[in-house]
C-alpha positions as CSV (number, residue, x, y, z in Angstrom):
1,X,-13.2,12.1,69.5
2,X,-10.7,13.5,67.1
3,X,-9.8,10.0,66.2
4,X,-13.4,9.1,65.6
5,X,-13.8,12.2,63.4
6,X,-10.5,11.7,61.7
7,X,-11.3,8.0,61.0
8,X,-14.7,8.9,59.7
9,X,-13.3,11.8,57.7
10,X,-10.6,9.6,56.2
11,X,-13.1,6.8,55.5
12,X,-15.4,9.3,53.8
13,X,-12.6,10.7,51.7
14,X,-11.3,7.2,50.7
15,X,-14.8,6.0,50.1
16,X,-15.5,8.9,47.8
17,X,-12.2,8.5,46.0
18,X,-12.8,4.8,45.5
19,X,-16.3,5.6,44.3
20,X,-15.0,8.1,41.8
21,X,-12.1,5.8,40.7
22,X,-14.4,3.7,38.4
23,X,-15.9,6.8,36.9
24,X,-12.4,8.2,36.2
25,X,-11.3,4.9,34.6
26,X,-14.5,4.9,32.5
27,X,-13.8,8.4,31.4
28,X,-10.2,7.5,30.4
29,X,-11.5,4.3,28.7
30,X,-14.0,6.4,26.7
31,X,-11.2,8.7,25.7
32,X,-9.2,5.7,24.4
33,X,-12.3,4.2,22.8
34,X,-13.0,7.5,21.0
35,X,-9.3,7.6,19.9
36,X,-9.6,4.0,18.7
37,X,-12.8,4.7,16.8
38,X,-11.2,7.8,15.2
39,X,-8.2,5.7,14.0
40,X,-10.5,3.0,12.7
41,X,-12.5,5.6,10.8
42,X,-9.4,7.0,9.3
43,X,-8.3,3.5,8.2
44,X,-11.7,2.9,6.7
45,X,-11.5,6.3,4.9
46,X,-8.1,5.4,3.5
47,X,-9.4,2.0,2.4
48,X,-12.4,3.5,0.6
49,X,-10.1,6.0,-1.0
50,X,-7.9,3.2,-2.2
51,X,-10.9,1.3,-3.5
52,X,-12.1,4.3,-5.4
53,X,-8.7,4.8,-7.0
54,X,-8.6,1.1,-7.9
55,X,-12.1,1.4,-9.5
56,X,-10.9,4.4,-11.5
57,X,-7.9,2.5,-12.6
58,X,-10.1,-0.4,-13.6
59,X,-12.3,1.9,-15.6
60,X,-9.3,3.4,-17.3
61,X,-8.0,-0.1,-18.2
62,X,-11.5,-1.1,-19.5
63,X,-11.5,2.1,-21.6
64,X,-8.1,1.4,-23.0
65,X,-9.0,-2.2,-23.9
66,X,-12.2,-1.0,-25.6
67,X,-10.1,1.6,-27.5
68,X,-7.6,-1.0,-28.6
69,X,-10.4,-3.3,-29.7
70,X,-11.9,-0.5,-31.7
71,X,-8.6,0.2,-33.4
72,X,-8.1,-3.5,-34.1
73,X,-11.6,-3.7,-35.7
74,X,-10.9,-0.6,-37.8
75,X,-7.6,-2.1,-39.0
76,X,-9.3,-5.4,-39.8
77,X,-12.1,-3.7,-41.7
78,X,-9.5,-1.6,-43.6
79,X,-7.6,-4.7,-44.5
80,X,-10.7,-6.5,-45.7
81,X,-11.8,-3.5,-47.8
82,X,-8.3,-3.2,-49.3
83,X,-8.2,-7.0,-50.2
84,X,-11.6,-6.8,-51.8
85,X,-10.6,-3.7,-53.8
86,X,-7.5,-5.4,-55.3
87,X,-3.8,-5.4,-55.0
88,X,-3.2,-1.9,-56.1
89,X,-5.6,-0.3,-53.6
90,X,-4.2,-2.6,-50.9
91,X,-0.7,-1.4,-51.7
92,X,-1.7,2.3,-51.7
93,X,-3.7,1.8,-48.4
94,X,-0.6,0.1,-46.8
95,X,1.6,3.1,-47.8
96,X,-0.7,5.9,-46.5
97,X,0.6,5.9,-42.9
98,X,4.3,5.4,-43.8
99,X,3.9,8.0,-46.5
100,X,2.5,10.6,-44.1
101,X,5.3,9.8,-41.7
102,X,7.9,10.4,-44.4
103,X,6.3,13.6,-45.4
104,X,6.3,14.9,-41.9
105,X,9.9,13.8,-41.4
106,X,11.1,15.7,-44.5
107,X,9.1,18.8,-43.5
108,X,10.6,18.6,-40.0
109,X,14.1,18.2,-41.5
110,X,13.6,21.1,-43.9
111,X,12.5,23.4,-41.0
112,X,15.6,22.4,-39.0
113,X,17.9,22.8,-42.0
114,X,16.4,26.2,-42.7
115,X,17.0,27.2,-39.1
116,X,20.6,26.1,-39.3
117,X,21.2,28.0,-42.6
118,X,19.7,31.2,-41.2
119,X,21.7,30.9,-38.0
120,X,24.9,30.3,-40.0
121,X,24.1,33.3,-42.3
122,X,23.9,35.5,-39.3
123,X,27.4,34.5,-38.2
124,X,26.5,32.5,-35.1
125,X,28.9,30.0,-33.6
126,X,28.2,26.6,-35.2
127,X,28.5,24.7,-31.9
128,X,26.0,26.9,-30.2
129,X,23.7,26.7,-33.3
130,X,23.7,22.9,-33.3
131,X,23.1,22.6,-29.5
132,X,20.2,25.1,-29.6
133,X,18.7,23.5,-32.7
134,X,18.5,20.0,-31.2
135,X,16.8,20.1,-27.8
136,X,14.9,17.8,-25.5
137,X,11.7,18.1,-27.5
138,X,13.5,17.0,-30.7
139,X,15.0,14.1,-28.9
140,X,11.6,13.1,-27.5
141,X,10.0,13.3,-30.9
142,X,12.8,11.3,-32.4
143,X,12.6,8.5,-29.8
144,X,8.8,8.4,-30.1
145,X,8.9,7.8,-33.9
146,X,11.6,5.2,-33.5
147,X,9.7,3.4,-30.8
148,X,6.5,3.4,-32.8
149,X,8.1,2.0,-35.9
150,X,10.6,-0.4,-34.5
151,X,9.4,-1.5,-31.0
152,X,5.7,-1.5,-32.0
153,X,6.4,-3.6,-35.1
154,X,8.5,-6.0,-33.1
155,X,5.7,-6.5,-30.6
156,X,3.2,-7.0,-33.3
157,X,5.4,-9.7,-34.9
158,X,5.9,-11.4,-31.5
159,X,2.1,-11.4,-30.9
160,X,1.5,-12.8,-34.3
161,X,3.9,-15.6,-33.6
162,X,2.4,-16.4,-30.2
163,X,-1.2,-16.4,-31.4
């Protein structure tokens, strides 16, 4: 009888385990499915974020193009107005920007020279005065002006030759 009960008991246990096995596998599969959905959601979120950044960059480029077109139109209008006004007005108009640049350059040089003179009058070491008087900001300003006048002009000449 024990064998009958043991066999029945073992059969019941194994039958219950085998009945629960698909449910356990479904639960594990659901866990994997949820993990997969979460990773897909994260990938979609990253994709949408990248799309948004791309659209913002597109808008920035469009804005820059519109800005450059506006500047170009203003220069063309200024050139046409200067031509219509005569050669003297055209010459003065062409000298305004370089004239302002030279004025600012000489004012900047005067300020730097005054700073050097004052430093030398106080008896400071000349090496220290020169290194303190010319710093990163001065170098950045110097390279910006040179780039504007020489590289920008070269690019304009190149574009004029290409078009």
